[in-house]
C-alpha positions in Angstrom: 3.9 -4.2 21.4 6.0 -5.2 18.7 5.3 -4.5 14.5 6.1 -5.9 12.0 6.1 -5.2 7.9 6.8 -6.7 4.6 5.9 -6.4 1.0 4.3 -9.5 -0.4 4.7 -8.0 -3.9 3.9 -4.0 -5.6 3.1 -3.4 -8.9 0.9 -3.4 -11.7 0.8 -7.2 -11.8 -0.2 -7.2 -8.3 -0.1 -5.9 -4.7 -0.2 -7.1 -1.3 1.5 -6.6 2.1 1.8 -8.0 5.7 1.2 -6.1 8.7 1.4 -7.7 12.3 0.2 -6.0 15.3 0.0 -8.1 18.4 -2.0 -10.5 17.7 -3.3 -9.3 14.1 -1.7 -10.5 11.2 -3.9 -8.5 8.6 -2.9 -8.4 4.5 -3.4 -5.0 3.1 -4.6 -5.8 -0.5 -4.7 -9.1 -2.0 -3.7 -8.6 -5.7 -2.3 -12.1 -6.5 -3.2 -15.4 -6.6 -4.2 -16.7 -3.1 -1.8 -19.6 -3.9 0.9 -17.0 -4.4 0.3 -14.7 -1.6 0.6 -17.4 0.9 3.9 -18.7 -0.9 5.2 -15.1 -0.4 4.3 -15.4 3.3 5.5 -18.7 3.8 8.9 -16.9 2.0 9.0 -14.5 5.1 8.4 -17.6 7.7 4.7 -16.3 8.1 2.4 -19.1 8.4 -1.1 -18.0 6.1 -3.2 -20.1 8.7 -2.3 -17.4 11.0 -3.9 -14.7 8.9 -6.7 -12.5 11.2 -7.6 -9.8 8.1 -7.5 -8.4 5.0 -8.1 -4.9 4.5 -8.7 -3.5 0.4 -7.5 0.2 -0.5 -9.7 -0.2 -3.5 -11.2 -2.6 -6.2 -8.7 -2.8 -9.3 -7.5 -6.2 -9.5 -3.9 -6.0 -8.8 -5.2 -4.9 -5.4 -8.2 -7.3 -4.9 -7.6 -10.3 -7.0 -6.9 -13.1 -4.3 -8.9 -11.4 -1.2 -12.2 -13.9 -1.7 -10.2 -17.0 -2.0 -8.2 -16.4 0.6 -11.4 -15.3 2.8 -12.9 -18.7 2.0 -9.8 -20.6 2.4 -8.8 -19.3 5.8 -12.2 -17.8 7.1 -11.1 -14.0 7.1 -13.1 -11.2 7.6 -12.3 -8.2 4.5 -12.2 -4.7 4.8 -13.5 -2.5 2.4 -15.4 0.7 1.6 -19.0 0.5 0.4 -17.4 1.6 -2.8 -15.0 -0.5 -3.1 -17.5 -3.9 -2.7 -19.4 -1.9 -5.5 -17.0 -1.9 -8.1 -15.3 -5.3 -6.9 -15.7 -7.3 -9.9 -12.8 -9.3 -9.4 -13.7 -10.2 -5.9 -15.4 -13.6 -6.0 -17.1 -14.6 -3.2 -16.2 -14.1 0.3 -16.6 -16.6 3.4 -20.1 -15.9 4.7 -20.2 -13.3 7.1 -17.0 -12.1 6.8 -17.6 -8.7 5.0 -17.0 -5.5 6.8 -17.5 -1.9 5.5 -15.3 0.9 6.7 -15.3 4.9 6.0 -12.5 7.1 5.7 -11.8 8.7 9.2 -13.8 6.3 10.8 -11.3 4.1 12.6 -11.7 0.4 13.4 -10.8 -0.9 16.8 -8.9 -4.4 16.5 -6.8 -6.1 19.7 -4.7 -3.6 20.6 -4.5 -1.3 17.3 -6.1 1.3 15.6 -6.9 1.0 11.9 -7.9 4.3 10.2 -8.9 4.4 7.0 -8.0 7.7 4.9 -9.5 9.0 1.8 -7.0 9.0 -1.6 -7.2 10.7 -5.0 -7.5 8.0 -7.4 -9.9 6.7 -10.4 -11.9 4.3 -8.3 -15.0 4.4 -6.5 -14.1 5.0 -2.8 -10.3 4.2 -2.3 -8.5 4.7 0.9 -5.0 4.3 2.3 -4.9 2.9 5.6 -2.6 3.7 9.3 -2.2 1.2 11.9 -1.3 3.0 15.0 -0.5 1.4 18.5 0.6 3.3 21.8 4.2 3.1 20.3 4.0 2.4 16.7 2.6 3.3 13.4 2.6 1.8 9.8 1.1 4.2 6.8 0.4 2.4 3.4 -1.1 4.6 0.8 -0.3 2.7 -2.7 -2.3 4.4 -5.5 -2.7 8.2 -5.5 -3.2 10.7 -8.1 -1.8 13.4 -5.4 -1.2 13.7 -1.8 -4.0 16.1 -0.1 -3.1 17.7 2.9 -5.1 15.2 4.7 -3.1 12.5 3.3 0.1 14.0 4.9 -1.7 14.7 8.2 -2.2 10.6 7.6 1.5 9.6 6.9 2.9 11.9 9.4 4.8 10.6 12.5 4.5 6.7 11.0 7.6 4.2 12.0 7.2 2.5 8.7 5.7 3.9 5.1 4.6 2.2 1.6 4.2 5.0 -0.4 3.5 4.9 -4.2 6.1 6.0 -6.5 4.9 5.0 -9.9 6.8 6.5 -12.6 9.2 8.9 -13.8 7.7 11.6 -15.9 9.9 12.0 -18.8 10.0 8.5 -19.2 6.2 8.0 -19.3 5.7 11.2 -21.2 8.2 10.0 -23.7 7.3 6.2 -23.8 4.7 3.8 -25.7 2.0 4.5 -23.8 -1.3 5.8 -26.1 -2.1 9.5 -25.0 -5.2 8.3 -23.1 -3.4 6.5 -20.7 -0.6 9.0 -20.0 -3.3 11.4 -19.5 -5.3 9.0 -16.7 -1.7 8.5 -15.0 -0.5 12.3 -14.9 -4.1 13.3 -13.8 -5.2 14.1 -10.0 -6.7 10.8 -10.0 -3.7 8.6 -11.3 -0.5 8.0 -10.0 2.1 9.5 -7.8 5.3 10.3 -9.7 9.1 9.6 -8.0 9.3 13.4 -7.5 5.5 13.7 -5.9 6.5 10.9 -3.7 10.1 12.7 -2.5 8.0 16.3 -2.3 5.4 14.4 0.4 8.0 12.6 1.9 9.9 15.5 2.4 7.3 17.0 4.3 6.1 14.0 6.2 9.1 12.3 7.5 10.1 12.8 11.0 12.8 11.4 13.1 10.2 8.3 13.9 10.6 7.5 10.6 12.4 4.3 10.2 11.3 2.6 7.0 10.1 3.8 3.7 9.2 1.6 1.1 8.5 3.0 -2.8 6.1 1.0 -4.4 3.8 0.5 -7.2 6.8 1.0 -9.7 5.8 1.0 -13.5 7.5 -1.7 -15.3 7.9 0.4 -18.4 8.0 3.9 -17.3 10.0 3.7 -14.0 13.1 1.7 -12.5 13.8 0.9 -9.3 17.6 3.2 -9.3 15.4 6.3 -11.1 12.8 6.1 -8.4 15.7 5.8 -5.6 17.6 8.6 -6.8 14.8 10.8 -7.6 13.5 10.5 -4.1 16.7 10.3 -2.4 17.9 13.9 -4.4 14.9 15.5 -3.0 15.1 14.4 0.5 18.8 15.1 0.6 18.0 18.8 -0.5 15.9 19.4 2.3 18.5 17.9 4.5 16.7 14.8 5.6 18.7 11.6 5.8 17.9 8.7 3.4 18.6 5.6 5.6 15.8 3.1 5.4 14.9 3.4 2.0 13.2 0.4 0.3 12.1 -0.9 -3.2 9.1 -2.9 -2.8 9.9 -5.6 -5.5 7.2 -6.2 -7.8 7.4 -9.9 -8.0 9.1 -10.7 -4.2 8.4 -10.4 -0.7 10.8 -7.7 0.9 12.5 -8.6 4.1 10.3 -8.4 7.1 10.8 -5.7 9.3 10.0 -5.5 13.2 10.5 -2.8 15.5 
């Protein structure tokens, strides 16, 4: 069974990724307007009318903004934790009967794929990442986390495709214009993963099976694609790990659709 993946957008202005496994055509997060997400899907040849579900990582607006309208428009089930639902002020109404609650560590069985929510450390009520696993392939997605636990690393291990946060360059953030309290939040264990921390985590979990890695949720003010790539590449090279297949998830435009 083949799998396909692309990012629709990734950054503080909105996050969404597309996963196709067999008959399942899934959005992970919908943090842009419904129209923008549909346009992004069409740009890579995906008909939004064929979507089958939305999996939400947490309740922040840049991950959930368009989920409600897409659920109503296409009668899509939305999967999220109870904590995410409780905090989802920007979700809006969803299609009747389409809420599906998940818990970290409890798999969701869809047609031909196991979806595993796993707990992450972020300043949200009950945030999770997700893996999508078939008999032959695995996709892992974790976009907002202040630090990576051993459990997170274990869930990312042996993935063919990984979407992982590489939010900021530490020096750029510390020397930048953000107020002190916002800097402290981002740097905290419940904040966002730096380029260096991203590289160090990848060095632990990349295997020969890993084909593509997308660096996601880059800060517009405290990072730059070239800096993120160079930082992660240098760490991987120092650990004798090849850096082929390393991509930046664009803030505003879809990535190439990858099929394995």
